[in-house]
C-alpha positions as CSV (number, residue, x, y, z in Angstrom):
1,M,0.2,-25.8,23.6
2,I,-0.3,-22.0,24.1
3,S,-3.8,-20.9,25.0
4,L,-5.1,-17.6,23.8
5,P,-5.3,-14.9,25.1
6,L,-1.9,-14.8,26.9
7,V,-3.3,-12.0,29.1
8,S,-7.0,-11.8,30.0
9,A,-8.6,-8.6,29.0
10,A,-12.2,-7.5,29.3
11,P,-13.9,-7.2,25.9
12,L,-14.0,-3.4,26.0
13,V,-10.3,-3.2,27.0
14,A,-9.4,-5.7,24.2
15,L,-11.3,-3.4,21.7
16,V,-9.5,-0.3,22.9
17,L,-6.2,-2.1,22.7
18,N,-7.0,-3.4,19.2
19,V,-8.0,0.1,17.9
20,A,-4.9,1.6,19.5
21,L,-2.7,-1.2,18.0
22,W,-3.9,-0.7,14.5
23,A,-3.9,3.1,14.6
24,S,-0.4,3.1,16.0
25,A,0.8,0.5,13.5
26,Q,-0.7,2.5,10.5
27,V,0.9,5.7,11.7
28,L,4.3,4.2,12.5
29,A,4.4,2.2,9.2
30,G,3.4,5.4,7.3
31,Y,6.1,7.4,9.1
32,R,8.8,4.8,8.5
33,A,7.8,4.6,4.8
34,H,7.8,8.4,4.6
35,R,11.4,8.4,5.8
36,L,12.6,6.0,3.2
37,P,15.1,7.7,0.8
38,L,13.7,8.1,-2.7
39,D,16.6,6.1,-4.2
40,R,15.3,3.0,-2.4
41,L,11.9,3.4,-4.2
42,Q,13.1,3.5,-7.8
43,D,12.3,-0.1,-8.7
44,D,10.1,-3.0,-7.8
45,R,11.7,-5.7,-5.6
46,G,10.4,-8.7,-3.9
47,L,6.8,-8.2,-2.7
48,L,6.5,-4.9,-4.6
49,R,7.3,-6.5,-8.0
50,L,4.2,-6.5,-10.2
51,R,3.3,-10.0,-11.2
52,R,2.5,-11.2,-14.8
53,F,-1.2,-11.7,-13.9
54,E,-1.5,-8.1,-12.9
55,D,-1.0,-7.2,-16.6
56,D,0.4,-3.7,-15.9
57,G,-2.6,-2.8,-13.7
58,R,-5.3,-4.0,-16.2
59,W,-6.2,-7.0,-13.9
60,Y,-7.4,-4.6,-11.3
61,E,-9.5,-2.8,-13.8
62,R,-11.1,-6.0,-15.3
63,T,-11.4,-8.1,-12.2
64,L,-11.9,-5.6,-9.3
65,R,-13.4,-2.7,-11.3
66,I,-11.0,-0.5,-9.3
67,G,-11.9,2.6,-11.3
68,R,-15.4,2.6,-9.8
69,W,-14.3,2.7,-6.1
70,K,-10.6,3.7,-5.8
71,D,-11.3,7.5,-5.4
72,R,-13.7,6.9,-2.5
73,L,-10.9,5.6,-0.3
74,P,-8.7,7.8,1.9
75,E,-5.3,8.9,0.6
76,A,-2.7,9.9,3.2
77,G,0.4,10.5,1.1
78,A,0.6,14.1,2.3
79,F,-0.1,13.2,6.0
80,F,3.5,13.8,7.0
81,D,5.3,17.0,6.3
82,G,6.8,16.9,2.9
83,G,4.7,13.9,1.8
84,I,3.2,13.7,-1.7
85,T,-0.5,12.9,-2.4
86,K,-1.2,10.3,-5.0
87,R,-4.6,11.8,-5.9
88,T,-2.9,13.7,-8.8
89,L,0.2,13.2,-10.8
90,P,3.2,15.4,-9.7
91,G,3.7,16.0,-13.4
92,R,3.3,14.2,-16.8
93,S,7.0,14.4,-17.5
94,E,9.1,11.3,-17.2
95,G,10.5,12.5,-13.9
96,G,7.0,13.2,-12.6
97,L,5.8,9.8,-13.6
98,E,8.8,8.1,-12.1
99,R,8.3,10.0,-8.8
100,F,4.6,9.0,-8.8
101,A,5.6,5.3,-9.2
102,A,8.1,5.7,-6.4
103,E,5.4,7.1,-4.1
104,T,3.1,4.2,-4.9
105,R,5.9,1.9,-3.7
106,R,6.2,4.0,-0.6
107,A,2.5,3.7,0.1
108,E,2.5,0.0,-0.6
109,I,5.4,-0.6,1.8
110,A,3.5,1.3,4.5
111,H,0.4,-0.9,4.1
112,W,2.4,-4.2,4.1
113,T,4.5,-3.1,7.0
114,S,1.4,-2.4,9.2
115,F,0.8,-6.1,9.3
116,A,3.8,-6.4,11.5
117,C,1.6,-5.5,14.5
118,L,-0.5,-8.7,14.3
119,P,1.7,-10.8,16.6
120,L,1.0,-8.3,19.4
121,C,-2.8,-8.9,19.2
122,L,-2.1,-12.5,20.4
123,I,-1.4,-11.1,23.8
124,W,-5.0,-10.0,24.7
125,N,-7.2,-11.6,22.0
126,D,-8.6,-15.1,21.9
127,A,-8.5,-17.0,18.6
128,A,-11.7,-15.3,17.4
129,G,-10.2,-11.9,18.2
130,V,-7.0,-12.7,16.4
131,A,-9.0,-13.8,13.3
132,L,-11.0,-10.6,13.5
133,M,-7.8,-8.5,13.7
134,V,-6.3,-10.4,10.7
135,A,-9.6,-9.8,8.8
136,Y,-9.6,-6.1,9.7
137,G,-6.0,-5.8,8.5
138,L,-6.8,-7.5,5.2
139,V,-10.0,-5.5,4.6
140,F,-8.4,-2.2,5.4
141,N,-5.1,-2.6,3.7
142,L,-5.5,-4.9,0.7
143,P,-7.8,-2.4,-1.3
144,L,-5.2,0.3,-0.7
145,I,-2.4,-1.9,-1.8
146,A,-4.4,-2.8,-4.9
147,I,-4.8,0.9,-5.7
148,Q,-1.0,1.4,-5.5
149,R,-0.3,-1.6,-7.7
150,H,-2.9,-0.6,-10.2
151,N,-1.6,3.0,-10.5
152,R,2.0,1.8,-10.7
153,G,1.2,-0.6,-13.5
154,R,-0.5,2.2,-15.4
155,V,2.4,4.6,-15.0
156,E,5.0,2.0,-15.9
157,R,2.9,1.2,-19.0
158,I,3.1,4.9,-20.0
159,L,6.8,5.1,-19.3
160,R,7.5,2.0,-21.5
161,R,5.4,3.4,-24.3
162,R,7.3,6.7,-24.2
163,A,10.7,4.9,-24.1
164,A,9.7,2.7,-27.1
165,R,8.6,5.8,-29.0
166,S,11.8,7.7,-28.2
167,S,14.0,4.8,-29.3
168,Q,12.4,4.6,-32.8
169,P,14.3,6.4,-35.5
170,E,12.5,9.5,-36.9
171,H,11.2,9.3,-40.5
172,R,11.9,12.3,-42.7
């Protein structure tokens, strides 16, 4: 059986390593997501696919009351050169809404990807430290993931309504 930590570190050193690990993981994950080509962000696949219970983002409104707190959290879409903020829509046209949905996928990928750093914290953290790092990752990333999924559900709802309206024959 493996005992934790694998390498003994003083508490202050472990704290510094944990902060550096998460900061590096967030920046690296954000940069990698920023570099994804737009064509890879055009639809929901796998983990990104909105689930039925999410009800096109309405679940986040009803259950989490996301509208009350989402604007208080940081938004770093424009952190890297050429990035796009998700604080405002890039446009209300179909293309602008589709681009916004793609950017929510980009942000969600970045937040999920940052969890890849967790195995490294096994090196210098005991079991309680690992649990704390997992909790930190969840508390920091899950609300931001929820915001992306909520916004994407809302945008997709608008796009579907527009598509349904444009496919109806005009009455004269």
